[in-house]
gemmi code that builds the backbone of each chain (N, CA, C; Angstrom):
import gemmi

chains = {
    "A": [
        ("UNK", (110.628, 98.779, 107.884), (111.775, 98.635, 106.960), (112.333, 97.220, 107.084)),
        ("UNK", (112.711, 96.650, 105.980), (113.241, 95.295, 105.993), (114.671, 95.334, 105.489)),
        ("UNK", (115.590, 94.716, 106.233), (116.991, 94.738, 105.807), (117.584, 93.347, 105.904)),
        ("UNK", (118.270, 92.954, 104.884), (118.866, 91.611, 104.898), (120.221, 91.701, 104.250)),
        ("UNK", (121.185, 91.067, 104.834), (122.518, 91.059, 104.206), (123.219, 89.785, 104.552)),
        ("UNK", (124.481, 89.671, 104.206), (125.205, 88.481, 104.651), (126.134, 87.888, 103.642)),
        ("UNK", (127.381, 87.754, 104.014), (128.386, 87.028, 103.251), (128.466, 87.486, 101.813)),
        ("UNK", (128.454, 86.510, 100.910), (128.560, 86.833, 99.501), (127.205, 87.261, 98.953)),
        ("UNK", (126.153, 87.168, 99.754), (124.821, 87.536, 99.299), (124.658, 89.044, 99.230)),
        ("UNK", (123.721, 89.471, 98.397), (123.468, 90.894, 98.250), (122.839, 91.468, 99.513)),
        ("UNK", (123.138, 92.719, 99.789), (122.436, 93.466, 100.840), (121.145, 93.979, 100.246)),
        ("UNK", (120.033, 93.727, 100.926), (118.732, 94.158, 100.420), (118.034, 95.006, 101.468)),
        ("UNK", (117.535, 96.148, 101.063), (116.751, 97.022, 101.958), (115.503, 97.437, 101.213)),
        ("UNK", (114.355, 97.244, 101.846), (113.110, 97.650, 101.197), (112.196, 98.324, 102.201)),
        ("UNK", (111.377, 99.244, 101.739), (110.407, 99.862, 102.634), (109.277, 100.514, 101.868)),
        ("UNK", (108.128, 100.652, 102.534), (106.959, 101.368, 102.035), (106.835, 102.598, 102.927)),
        ("UNK", (106.631, 103.762, 102.358), (106.615, 104.986, 103.157), (105.599, 105.974, 102.629)),
        ("UNK", (105.081, 106.804, 103.534), (104.222, 107.891, 103.047), (105.009, 109.203, 102.969)),
        ("UNK", (106.301, 109.124, 103.223), (107.147, 110.311, 103.118), (107.748, 110.431, 101.723)),
        ("UNK", (108.383, 111.551, 101.463), (108.942, 111.823, 100.144), (110.109, 110.890, 99.804)),
        ("UNK", (110.172, 110.490, 98.534), (111.298, 109.694, 98.040), (112.165, 110.528, 97.091)),
        ("UNK", (111.922, 111.834, 97.069), (112.655, 112.677, 96.119), (114.132, 112.789, 96.474)),
        ("UNK", (114.446, 112.621, 97.764), (115.836, 112.729, 98.178), (116.652, 111.534, 97.714)),
        ("UNK", (117.909, 111.770, 97.517), (118.767, 110.738, 96.936), (119.475, 109.892, 97.974)),
        ("UNK", (119.531, 110.367, 99.200), (120.407, 109.790, 100.222), (120.315, 108.275, 100.383)),
        ("UNK", (119.104, 107.713, 100.525), (119.074, 106.257, 100.722), (119.655, 105.465, 99.563)),
        ("UNK", (119.827, 106.126, 98.422), (120.270, 105.417, 97.235), (121.694, 105.782, 96.848)),
        ("UNK", (122.349, 106.549, 97.706), (123.740, 106.911, 97.447), (124.656, 105.871, 98.078)),
        ("UNK", (125.845, 105.742, 97.552), (126.853, 104.824, 98.113), (126.309, 103.400, 98.295)),
        ("UNK", (125.649, 102.906, 97.252), (125.147, 101.537, 97.286), (126.296, 100.559, 97.132)),
        ("UNK", (126.136, 99.398, 97.775), (127.092, 98.318, 97.549), (128.446, 98.603, 98.165)),
        ("UNK", (129.485, 98.032, 97.542), (130.833, 98.109, 98.106), (131.842, 98.340, 96.990)),
        ("UNK", (133.108, 98.292, 97.353), (134.174, 98.482, 96.374), (134.240, 97.326, 95.375)),
        ("UNK", (133.483, 96.267, 95.637), (133.426, 95.157, 94.681), (132.496, 95.478, 93.515)),
        ("UNK", (131.697, 96.537, 93.673), (130.690, 96.871, 92.666), (131.193, 97.952, 91.728)),
        ("UNK", (131.250, 97.628, 90.429), (131.738, 98.573, 89.428), (130.630, 99.388, 88.787)),
        ("UNK", (129.373, 99.092, 89.157), (128.258, 99.824, 88.555), (127.153, 99.995, 89.580)),
        ("UNK", (126.435, 101.100, 89.476), (125.246, 101.321, 90.302), (124.231, 102.069, 89.455)),
        ("UNK", (122.966, 101.699, 89.622), (121.880, 102.308, 88.857), (120.774, 102.691, 89.833)),
        ("UNK", (120.214, 103.871, 89.681), (119.045, 104.252, 90.463), (117.898, 104.522, 89.496)),
        ("UNK", (116.796, 103.819, 89.706), (115.589, 104.042, 88.906), (114.594, 104.808, 89.759)),
        ("UNK", (113.958, 105.816, 89.146), (112.861, 106.514, 89.808), (111.618, 106.414, 88.948)),
        ("UNK", (110.493, 105.997, 89.549), (109.209, 106.106, 88.869), (108.584, 107.384, 89.377)),
        ("UNK", (108.090, 108.216, 88.468), (107.538, 109.494, 88.892), (106.122, 109.673, 88.376)),
        ("UNK", (105.385, 110.561, 89.003), (104.041, 110.877, 88.553), (104.145, 111.776, 87.331)),
        ("UNK", (103.486, 111.354, 86.247), (103.494, 112.163, 85.035), (102.298, 113.095, 85.028)),
        ("UNK", (102.467, 114.224, 84.344), (101.406, 115.223, 84.310), (100.256, 114.819, 83.398)),
        ("UNK", (100.483, 113.785, 82.557), (99.422, 113.375, 81.635), (99.288, 111.869, 81.641)),
        ("UNK", (98.072, 111.380, 81.484), (97.823, 109.951, 81.424), (96.742, 109.712, 80.386)),
        ("UNK", (97.089, 108.977, 79.311), (96.161, 108.688, 78.219), (95.485, 109.959, 77.725)),
        ("UNK", (96.277, 110.995, 77.541), (95.762, 112.236, 76.980), (95.054, 113.142, 77.967)),
        ("UNK", (94.917, 112.706, 79.222), (94.222, 113.545, 80.216), (95.235, 114.177, 81.152)),
        ("UNK", (94.964, 115.405, 81.566), (95.875, 116.106, 82.466), (95.639, 115.624, 83.900)),
        ("UNK", (96.713, 115.135, 84.510), (96.634, 114.595, 85.868), (96.964, 115.691, 86.878)),
        ("UNK", (96.113, 115.862, 87.890), (96.390, 116.878, 88.907), (97.031, 116.262, 90.147)),
        ("UNK", (96.643, 115.042, 90.486), (97.297, 114.344, 91.586), (96.988, 112.857, 91.502)),
        ("UNK", (97.799, 112.078, 92.233), (97.615, 110.634, 92.315), (97.532, 110.246, 93.781)),
        ("UNK", (96.624, 109.347, 94.099), (96.592, 108.821, 95.465), (96.999, 107.352, 95.401)),
        ("UNK", (98.068, 107.026, 96.099), (98.527, 105.638, 96.159), (98.056, 105.014, 97.467)),
        ("UNK", (97.466, 103.824, 97.356), (97.022, 103.077, 98.531), (97.742, 101.737, 98.519)),
        ("UNK", (98.207, 101.282, 99.670), (98.927, 100.011, 99.743), (98.334, 99.102, 100.808)),
        ("UNK", (98.437, 97.822, 100.561), (98.251, 96.821, 101.618), (99.671, 96.686, 102.158)),
        ("UNK", (99.978, 97.571, 103.090), (101.374, 97.801, 103.461), (102.099, 96.557, 103.964)),
        ("UNK", (101.432, 95.785, 104.827), (102.114, 94.626, 105.406), (102.516, 93.629, 104.315)),
        ("UNK", (101.620, 93.435, 103.346), (101.947, 92.490, 102.274), (102.926, 93.118, 101.271)),
        ("UNK", (102.773, 94.408, 101.019), (103.660, 95.074, 100.067), (105.107, 95.026, 100.550)),
        ("UNK", (105.307, 95.198, 101.851), (106.670, 95.131, 102.380), (107.273, 93.756, 102.144)),
        ("UNK", (106.469, 92.721, 102.422), (106.941, 91.354, 102.246), (107.211, 91.059, 100.770)),
        ("UNK", (106.285, 91.467, 99.914), (106.396, 91.174, 98.489), (107.579, 91.933, 97.868)),
        ("UNK", (107.792, 93.172, 98.311), (108.904, 93.956, 97.773), (110.241, 93.310, 98.129)),
        ("UNK", (110.338, 92.815, 99.358), (111.565, 92.126, 99.752), (111.757, 90.845, 98.937)),
        ("UNK", (110.674, 90.115, 98.716), (110.750, 88.892, 97.909), (111.251, 89.200, 96.498)),
        ("UNK", (110.706, 90.265, 95.906), (111.100, 90.648, 94.541), (112.593, 90.946, 94.489)),
        ("UNK", (113.077, 91.705, 95.467), (114.501, 92.064, 95.468), (115.367, 90.829, 95.708)),
        ("UNK", (114.901, 89.934, 96.558), (115.675, 88.715, 96.803), (115.733, 87.876, 95.527)),
        ("UNK", (114.600, 87.782, 94.800), (114.593, 87.050, 93.524), (115.609, 87.646, 92.561)),
        ("UNK", (115.647, 88.976, 92.494), (116.593, 89.634, 91.589), (118.026, 89.289, 91.988)),
        ("UNK", (118.297, 89.268, 93.283), (119.659, 88.994, 93.751), (120.056, 87.540, 93.505)),
        ("UNK", (119.058, 86.660, 93.355), (119.361, 85.259, 93.081), (119.563, 85.010, 91.588)),
        ("UNK", (118.943, 85.870, 90.762), (119.064, 85.688, 89.315), (120.287, 86.386, 88.735)),
        ("UNK", (120.667, 87.524, 89.330), (121.810, 88.277, 88.832), (122.802, 88.531, 89.960)),
        ("UNK", (124.046, 88.654, 89.593), (125.081, 88.882, 90.583), (125.088, 90.366, 90.931)),
        ("UNK", (124.528, 90.689, 92.085), (124.465, 92.084, 92.520), (125.030, 92.205, 93.934)),
        ("UNK", (125.501, 93.400, 94.263), (126.046, 93.639, 95.592), (124.998, 94.170, 96.552)),
        ("UNK", (124.070, 94.968, 96.017), (123.063, 95.572, 96.883), (121.843, 95.971, 96.069)),
        ("UNK", (120.683, 95.836, 96.687), (119.435, 96.341, 96.098), (118.679, 97.090, 97.185)),
        ("UNK", (118.255, 98.302, 96.858), (117.476, 99.124, 97.779), (116.215, 99.548, 97.030)),
        ("UNK", (115.039, 99.317, 97.615), (113.807, 99.649, 96.893), (112.775, 100.203, 97.853)),
        ("UNK", (112.107, 101.272, 97.442), (111.079, 101.877, 98.279), (109.915, 102.325, 97.418)),
        ("UNK", (108.689, 102.162, 97.943), (107.497, 102.640, 97.255), (106.761, 103.592, 98.178)),
        ("UNK", (106.209, 104.625, 97.593), (105.530, 105.637, 98.367), (104.019, 105.437, 98.339)),
        ("UNK", (103.362, 105.884, 99.399), (101.894, 105.902, 99.434), (101.434, 107.319, 99.748)),
        ("UNK", (100.103, 107.550, 99.610), (99.561, 108.870, 99.907), (99.334, 109.663, 98.631)),
        ("UNK", (99.207, 110.957, 98.801), (98.892, 111.831, 97.671), (100.169, 112.404, 97.068)),
        ("UNK", (100.324, 112.218, 95.753), (101.505, 112.708, 95.048), (101.090, 113.614, 93.896)),
        ("UNK", (101.903, 114.607, 93.627), (101.632, 115.509, 92.509), (102.572, 115.204, 91.357)),
        ("UNK", (102.228, 115.650, 90.140), (103.114, 115.411, 89.000), (104.553, 115.831, 89.309)),
        ("UNK", (105.477, 114.950, 88.944), (106.890, 115.232, 89.187), (107.433, 114.536, 90.414)),
        ("UNK", (106.562, 114.134, 91.321), (107.053, 113.477, 92.537), (107.392, 112.018, 92.272)),
        ("UNK", (108.305, 111.496, 93.087), (108.781, 110.126, 92.918), (107.863, 109.163, 93.670)),
        ("UNK", (107.350, 108.173, 92.957), (106.460, 107.181, 93.578), (107.217, 105.918, 93.978)),
        ("UNK", (108.250, 105.584, 93.230), (109.021, 104.371, 93.515), (110.478, 104.615, 93.165)),
        ("UNK", (111.366, 104.101, 94.011), (112.781, 104.273, 93.759), (113.509, 102.961, 94.001)),
        ("UNK", (114.387, 102.587, 93.059), (115.102, 101.311, 93.129), (116.575, 101.567, 92.857)),
        ("UNK", (117.421, 101.157, 93.776), (118.862, 101.302, 93.579), (119.499, 99.925, 93.514)),
        ("UNK", (120.374, 99.721, 92.556), (121.084, 98.445, 92.424), (122.562, 98.721, 92.230)),
        ("UNK", (123.397, 98.003, 92.985), (124.844, 98.061, 92.757), (125.298, 96.651, 92.417)),
        ("UNK", (126.187, 96.533, 91.436), (126.657, 95.218, 91.010), (128.081, 95.333, 90.489)),
        ("UNK", (128.811, 94.227, 90.481), (130.168, 94.276, 89.942), (130.196, 94.765, 88.492)),
        ("UNK", (129.182, 94.354, 87.707), (129.179, 94.694, 86.287), (127.855, 95.315, 85.864)),
        ("UNK", (127.925, 96.224, 84.911), (126.742, 97.014, 84.563), (125.621, 96.179, 83.940)),
        ("UNK", (125.940, 95.133, 83.204), (124.891, 94.310, 82.589), (123.937, 93.763, 83.631)),
        ("UNK", (124.519, 93.172, 84.692), (123.701, 92.589, 85.775), (122.919, 93.680, 86.492)),
        ("UNK", (123.563, 94.833, 86.605), (122.959, 95.969, 87.283), (121.677, 96.402, 86.576)),
        ("UNK", (121.756, 96.626, 85.286), (120.597, 97.050, 84.506), (119.509, 95.984, 84.523)),
        ("UNK", (119.906, 94.710, 84.342), (118.917, 93.625, 84.302), (118.159, 93.512, 85.616)),
        ("UNK", (118.894, 93.564, 86.715), (118.254, 93.426, 88.028), (117.316, 94.604, 88.296)),
        ("UNK", (117.751, 95.794, 87.936), (116.921, 96.977, 88.132), (115.623, 96.859, 87.341)),
        ("UNK", (115.733, 96.428, 86.094), (114.554, 96.271, 85.236), (113.590, 95.240, 85.811)),
        ("UNK", (114.149, 94.132, 86.270), (113.323, 93.063, 86.836), (112.521, 93.586, 88.026)),
        ("UNK", (113.173, 94.342, 88.915), (112.483, 94.804, 90.122), (111.305, 95.702, 89.763)),
        ("UNK", (111.489, 96.663, 88.855), (110.361, 97.552, 88.538), (109.247, 96.790, 87.826)),
        ("UNK", (109.602, 95.877, 86.940), (108.551, 95.134, 86.231), (107.751, 94.260, 87.201)),
        ("UNK", (108.428, 93.657, 88.178), (107.712, 92.828, 89.151), (106.876, 93.672, 90.102)),
        ("UNK", (107.394, 94.844, 90.452), (106.603, 95.761, 91.284), (105.290, 96.070, 90.577)),
        ("UNK", (105.376, 96.379, 89.290), (104.169, 96.742, 88.557), (103.252, 95.540, 88.376)),
        ("UNK", (103.821, 94.370, 88.325), (103.017, 93.180, 88.068), (102.311, 92.677, 89.333)),
        ("UNK", (102.952, 92.794, 90.504), (102.380, 92.080, 91.640), (102.379, 92.777, 93.005)),
        ("UNK", (102.939, 93.975, 93.109), (102.916, 94.618, 94.423), (101.478, 95.085, 94.730)),
        ("UNK", (100.960, 94.767, 95.942), (99.579, 95.147, 96.249), (99.467, 96.628, 96.582)),
        ("UNK", (99.514, 97.432, 95.535), (99.413, 98.886, 95.635), (98.493, 99.344, 94.519)),
        ("UNK", (97.664, 100.350, 94.818), (96.689, 100.853, 93.843), (96.799, 102.364, 93.749)),
        ("UNK", (96.426, 102.907, 92.576), (96.472, 104.359, 92.469), (95.186, 104.903, 91.859)),
        ("UNK", (94.767, 106.011, 92.450), (93.594, 106.721, 91.974), (94.099, 107.989, 91.324)),
        ("UNK", (93.817, 108.121, 90.006), (94.235, 109.320, 89.285), (93.142, 110.367, 89.343)),
        ("UNK", (93.522, 111.609, 89.588), (92.583, 112.736, 89.560), (92.956, 113.627, 88.380)),
        ("UNK", (91.952, 114.022, 87.600), (92.206, 114.770, 86.371), (91.752, 116.210, 86.494)),
        ("UNK", (92.230, 117.018, 85.551), (91.951, 118.454, 85.597), (90.465, 118.759, 85.459)),
        ("UNK", (89.713, 117.843, 84.810), (88.276, 118.111, 84.656), (87.477, 117.692, 85.885)),
        ("UNK", (88.168, 117.294, 86.954), (87.481, 116.943, 88.196), (87.134, 115.474, 88.322)),
        ("UNK", (87.287, 114.718, 87.229), (86.962, 113.291, 87.301), (88.129, 112.517, 87.902)),
        ("UNK", (87.857, 111.249, 88.222), (88.864, 110.426, 88.871), (88.630, 108.966, 88.514)),
        ("UNK", (89.698, 108.171, 88.523), (89.537, 106.754, 88.240), (90.592, 105.936, 88.969)),
        ("UNK", (90.227, 104.728, 89.338), (91.206, 103.760, 89.852), (91.891, 103.144, 88.636)),
        ("UNK", (93.187, 103.347, 88.521), (93.924, 102.874, 87.357), (93.873, 101.353, 87.273)),
        ("UNK", (93.501, 100.849, 86.112), (93.520, 99.408, 85.871), (92.274, 98.679, 86.324)),
        ("UNK", (91.351, 99.397, 86.979), (90.196, 98.705, 87.550), (89.026, 98.626, 86.601)),
        ("UNK", (89.078, 99.347, 85.474), (88.016, 99.177, 84.495), (86.952, 100.262, 84.545)),
        ("UNK", (86.071, 100.203, 83.597), (85.066, 101.258, 83.403), (84.130, 101.400, 84.586)),
        ("UNK", (83.731, 100.284, 85.168), (82.751, 100.356, 86.255), (83.275, 101.199, 87.402)),
        ("UNK", (84.560, 101.006, 87.732), (85.137, 101.748, 88.856), (85.140, 103.230, 88.557)),
        ("UNK", (85.488, 103.573, 87.313), (85.547, 104.992, 86.962), (84.161, 105.611, 87.073)),
        ("UNK", (83.165, 104.875, 86.604), (81.804, 105.409, 86.643), (81.364, 105.596, 88.079)),
        ("UNK", (81.669, 104.582, 88.930), (81.279, 104.692, 90.343), (81.996, 105.849, 91.002)),
        ("UNK", (83.274, 106.014, 90.661), (84.059, 107.087, 91.263), (83.453, 108.434, 90.896)),
        ("UNK", (83.041, 108.570, 89.619), (82.444, 109.847, 89.205), (81.156, 110.102, 89.963)),
        ("UNK", (80.374, 109.039, 90.178), (79.099, 109.190, 90.893), (79.370, 109.658, 92.309)),
        ("UNK", (80.455, 109.107, 92.913), (80.768, 109.478, 94.286), (81.129, 110.945, 94.411)),
        ("UNK", (81.582, 111.557, 93.301), (81.928, 112.979, 93.365), (80.629, 113.759, 93.534)),
    ],
    "B": [
        ("UNK", (75.628, 61.564, 111.228), (76.140, 62.584, 110.297), (75.455, 63.917, 110.554)),
        ("UNK", (74.140, 63.896, 110.743), (73.456, 65.168, 110.977), (73.907, 65.750, 112.307)),
        ("UNK", (74.104, 64.858, 113.307), (74.581, 65.325, 114.611), (75.929, 65.996, 114.488)),
        ("UNK", (76.797, 65.401, 113.660), (78.152, 65.956, 113.497), (78.066, 67.338, 112.862)),
        ("UNK", (77.143, 67.516, 111.890), (77.028, 68.812, 111.215), (76.589, 69.878, 112.220)),
        ("UNK", (75.739, 69.521, 113.152), (75.254, 70.510, 114.117), (76.364, 71.006, 115.031)),
        ("UNK", (77.315, 70.114, 115.324), (78.380, 70.539, 116.225), (79.679, 70.870, 115.470)),
        ("UNK", (79.639, 70.840, 114.116), (80.864, 71.093, 113.347), (81.357, 72.512, 113.616)),
        ("UNK", (82.664, 72.656, 113.665), (83.263, 73.969, 113.859), (83.106, 74.784, 112.578)),
        ("UNK", (82.667, 76.028, 112.721), (82.558, 76.900, 111.576), (83.734, 77.866, 111.623)),
        ("UNK", (84.055, 78.385, 110.470), (85.217, 79.260, 110.349), (84.739, 80.692, 110.119)),
        ("UNK", (85.121, 81.586, 110.998), (84.788, 82.992, 110.793), (86.015, 83.669, 110.183)),
        ("UNK", (85.838, 84.198, 108.990), (86.951, 84.835, 108.297), (86.611, 86.298, 108.023)),
        ("UNK", (87.537, 87.187, 108.343), (87.383, 88.598, 108.012), (88.293, 88.905, 106.832)),
        ("UNK", (87.697, 89.346, 105.729), (88.478, 89.673, 104.535), (88.674, 91.181, 104.464)),
        ("UNK", (89.925, 91.604, 104.310), (90.210, 93.020, 104.156), (89.961, 93.412, 102.704)),
        ("UNK", (89.424, 94.618, 102.532), (89.130, 95.123, 101.193), (90.001, 96.342, 100.932)),
        ("UNK", (90.522, 96.438, 99.699), (91.396, 97.553, 99.358), (90.940, 98.241, 98.073)),
        ("UNK", (91.463, 99.445, 97.846), (91.284, 100.132, 96.579), (89.821, 100.247, 96.186)),
        ("UNK", (89.542, 99.928, 94.926), (88.192, 100.100, 94.409), (87.192, 99.170, 95.108)),
        ("UNK", (87.644, 98.007, 95.559), (86.742, 97.109, 96.297), (86.293, 97.768, 97.596)),
        ("UNK", (87.235, 98.364, 98.304), (86.940, 99.041, 99.565), (85.949, 100.169, 99.331)),
        ("UNK", (86.172, 100.902, 98.255), (85.329, 102.049, 97.962), (83.913, 101.628, 97.590)),
        ("UNK", (83.803, 100.621, 96.726), (82.477, 100.169, 96.303), (81.721, 99.495, 97.439)),
        ("UNK", (82.460, 98.812, 98.340), (81.809, 98.145, 99.461), (81.430, 99.141, 100.551)),
        ("UNK", (82.117, 100.283, 100.582), (81.888, 101.239, 101.656), (82.431, 100.745, 102.983)),
        ("UNK", (83.361, 99.812, 102.918), (83.929, 99.242, 104.142), (85.315, 98.702, 103.853)),
        ("UNK", (86.178, 98.681, 104.865), (87.538, 98.180, 104.646), (87.678, 96.704, 104.992)),
        ("UNK", (86.593, 96.095, 105.464), (86.627, 94.656, 105.703), (85.205, 94.100, 105.758)),
        ("UNK", (85.117, 92.807, 105.559), (83.819, 92.110, 105.625), (84.048, 90.724, 106.181)),
        ("UNK", (83.204, 90.326, 107.127), (83.330, 89.000, 107.734), (82.291, 88.047, 107.171)),
        ("UNK", (82.712, 86.807, 106.966), (81.782, 85.752, 106.561), (82.077, 84.508, 107.373)),
        ("UNK", (81.071, 83.615, 107.436), (81.236, 82.347, 108.139), (81.253, 81.231, 107.108)),
        ("UNK", (82.254, 80.380, 107.218), (82.437, 79.286, 106.260), (82.425, 77.943, 106.991)),
        ("UNK", (82.233, 76.844, 106.245), (82.451, 75.533, 106.871), (83.908, 75.408, 107.304)),
        ("UNK", (84.152, 74.475, 108.221), (85.496, 74.307, 108.768), (86.533, 74.034, 107.689)),
        ("UNK", (86.111, 73.381, 106.589), (87.073, 73.062, 105.521), (86.966, 74.065, 104.372)),
        ("UNK", (86.466, 75.246, 104.671), (86.297, 76.269, 103.647), (87.600, 76.666, 102.974)),
        ("UNK", (87.489, 76.943, 101.669), (88.670, 77.336, 100.901), (88.544, 78.800, 100.470)),
        ("UNK", (89.591, 79.271, 99.791), (89.577, 80.627, 99.260), (88.393, 80.821, 98.316)),
        ("UNK", (88.139, 79.838, 97.459), (87.021, 80.019, 96.517), (85.678, 80.001, 97.238)),
        ("UNK", (85.571, 79.247, 98.343), (84.351, 79.287, 99.158), (84.176, 80.688, 99.731)),
        ("UNK", (85.275, 81.263, 100.187), (85.234, 82.614, 100.757), (84.748, 83.613, 99.720)),
        ("UNK", (85.300, 83.526, 98.511), (84.916, 84.462, 97.457), (83.429, 84.328, 97.143)),
        ("UNK", (82.959, 83.078, 97.044), (81.537, 82.855, 96.755), (80.669, 83.462, 97.854)),
        ("UNK", (81.074, 83.262, 99.108), (80.304, 83.801, 100.231), (80.301, 85.331, 100.205)),
        ("UNK", (81.444, 85.928, 99.898), (81.508, 87.387, 99.850), (80.644, 87.934, 98.712)),
        ("UNK", (80.738, 87.299, 97.550), (79.977, 87.777, 96.401), (78.478, 87.706, 96.656)),
        ("UNK", (78.087, 86.720, 97.471), (76.676, 86.559, 97.778), (76.208, 87.449, 98.918)),
        ("UNK", (77.132, 88.118, 99.562), (76.733, 88.929, 100.717), (76.340, 90.337, 100.294)),
        ("UNK", (75.711, 91.024, 101.191), (75.131, 92.345, 100.931), (76.113, 93.327, 100.301)),
        ("UNK", (75.772, 93.823, 99.118), (76.545, 94.911, 98.535), (77.878, 94.559, 97.923)),
        ("UNK", (78.200, 93.261, 97.811), (79.503, 92.888, 97.260), (79.389, 92.164, 95.920)),
        ("UNK", (78.247, 92.302, 95.252), (78.071, 91.573, 93.989), (78.945, 92.106, 92.863)),
        ("UNK", (79.653, 93.239, 93.113), (80.564, 93.760, 92.094), (81.844, 92.930, 92.000)),
        ("UNK", (82.119, 92.105, 93.034), (83.352, 91.311, 93.028), (83.359, 90.346, 91.849)),
        ("UNK", (84.502, 90.221, 91.177), (84.594, 89.259, 90.074), (84.563, 87.831, 90.610)),
        ("UNK", (84.350, 86.875, 89.698), (84.280, 85.464, 90.099), (85.585, 84.956, 90.681)),
        ("UNK", (86.707, 85.427, 90.117), (88.011, 84.961, 90.580), (88.943, 86.141, 90.833)),
        ("UNK", (88.691, 86.859, 91.918), (89.591, 87.976, 92.214), (90.910, 87.437, 92.762)),
        ("UNK", (91.938, 88.297, 92.763), (93.166, 87.930, 93.454), (92.880, 87.941, 94.953)),
        ("UNK", (93.338, 86.901, 95.655), (93.155, 86.829, 97.093), (94.515, 86.575, 97.733)),
        ("UNK", (94.796, 87.277, 98.809), (96.018, 87.033, 99.570), (95.648, 86.423, 100.911)),
        ("UNK", (96.359, 85.387, 101.301), (96.184, 84.770, 102.611), (97.526, 84.852, 103.338)),
        ("UNK", (97.506, 85.450, 104.503), (98.738, 85.656, 105.272), (99.838, 86.302, 104.435)),
        ("UNK", (99.417, 87.319, 103.672), (100.315, 88.202, 102.942), (101.012, 87.568, 101.758)),
        ("UNK", (100.396, 86.495, 101.232), (100.914, 85.893, 100.006), (99.732, 85.546, 99.121)),
        ("UNK", (99.914, 85.685, 97.808), (98.833, 85.337, 96.891), (98.474, 83.875, 97.054)),
        ("UNK", (97.150, 83.600, 97.036), (96.669, 82.257, 97.338), (95.870, 81.669, 96.189)),
        ("UNK", (96.005, 80.362, 95.983), (95.216, 79.656, 94.978), (93.796, 79.469, 95.489)),
        ("UNK", (92.818, 79.371, 94.584), (91.425, 79.224, 95.010), (91.186, 77.994, 95.889)),
        ("UNK", (91.945, 76.931, 95.667), (91.699, 75.702, 96.421), (92.369, 75.684, 97.786)),
        ("UNK", (93.079, 76.756, 98.147), (93.757, 76.774, 99.438), (92.747, 76.751, 100.588)),
        ("UNK", (92.887, 75.792, 101.523), (91.984, 75.776, 102.680), (92.335, 76.918, 103.634)),
        ("UNK", (91.311, 77.477, 104.263), (91.516, 78.561, 105.218), (91.501, 78.022, 106.639)),
        ("UNK", (92.120, 78.778, 107.547), (92.158, 78.376, 108.952), (91.834, 79.574, 109.821)),
        ("UNK", (91.375, 79.308, 111.025), (91.050, 80.379, 111.966), (92.278, 81.249, 112.164)),
        ("UNK", (92.087, 82.564, 112.150), (93.198, 83.466, 112.375), (93.937, 83.870, 111.108)),
        ("UNK", (93.580, 83.283, 109.955), (94.240, 83.668, 108.702), (93.958, 85.138, 108.395)),
        ("UNK", (94.976, 85.835, 107.912), (94.787, 87.205, 107.447), (94.478, 87.116, 105.962)),
        ("UNK", (93.287, 87.572, 105.578), (92.841, 87.432, 104.195), (92.548, 88.807, 103.617)),
        ("UNK", (92.908, 89.010, 102.363), (92.622, 90.280, 101.702), (92.233, 90.044, 100.264)),
        ("UNK", (91.286, 90.836, 99.783), (90.917, 90.818, 98.364), (91.709, 91.909, 97.660)),
        ("UNK", (92.388, 91.514, 96.579), (93.333, 92.384, 95.899), (92.787, 92.788, 94.530)),
        ("UNK", (92.335, 94.034, 94.364), (91.912, 94.480, 93.029), (93.122, 94.505, 92.082)),
        ("UNK", (92.872, 94.678, 90.765), (94.001, 94.785, 89.837), (95.009, 95.811, 90.326)),
        ("UNK", (96.271, 95.410, 90.452), (97.264, 96.276, 91.077), (97.752, 97.357, 90.107)),
        ("UNK", (98.238, 98.439, 90.680), (98.703, 99.568, 89.864), (99.814, 100.324, 90.575)),
        ("UNK", (100.791, 99.593, 91.071), (101.924, 100.239, 91.722), (102.997, 100.599, 90.715)),
        ("UNK", (104.068, 101.204, 91.206), (105.197, 101.541, 90.355), (105.073, 102.904, 89.728)),
    ],
}
model = gemmi.Model(1)
for chain_id, residues in chains.items():
    chain = gemmi.Chain(chain_id)
    for i, (resn, *xyz) in enumerate(residues, 1):
        res = gemmi.Residue()
        res.name, res.seqid = resn, gemmi.SeqId(i, " ")
        for name, pos in zip(("N", "CA", "C"), xyz):
            atom = gemmi.Atom()
            atom.name, atom.element = name, gemmi.Element(name[0])
            atom.pos, atom.b_iso = gemmi.Position(*pos), 0.0
            res.add_atom(atom)
        chain.add_residue(res)
    model.add_chain(chain)
structure = gemmi.Structure()
structure.add_model(model)
structure.setup_entities()
């Protein structure tokens, strides 16, 4: 877990975990009395992907780098927008539809900055966090998301 | 010059493999030996030419010491290197 705080700067907490993120506790009571808004974003596993029924997702992370990169992303957000606190966690392991894969909490004096910072963090997570997911479908097939046709074909052969 | 090449220090680099790269390689890491002034792109070329790794693209994402690295970045002994397939977090 990485934690950074100090003075007028935002408090930032980030972590990668193989435990459940469904609980709300780490994202409750964000920030301080200086913050008039707080937003919690949850990314969840959907039951369908490109028309196919998803039975489970396996998330794999380069954990040491993901922790560093996640903290960097949150620090960038705190430098671009005036926020009081940012808390972000990404999950690894096997997840079923409905489970939370990523959770981001932002507290800020004003709601505009709050929404903007929250959006930035999730978009950067999707763009550059070293995490991969393997989707498993109801027909028994599987694919590494974003890796292209060759990976899917190889994955099917491995079955 | 030839004498210097014989005694030149070589760089042994172990690259960690993740996701689909790990699966296709059947291994979570692969070691290669580079010249002392080897760069990230030298590493990629060496890996692509090694046994069973020809599926690697010409310019994959590479991380050195937990940060994304440019192809021209020189490598050093002890560097932590990883090949990063297209990411899919969030």
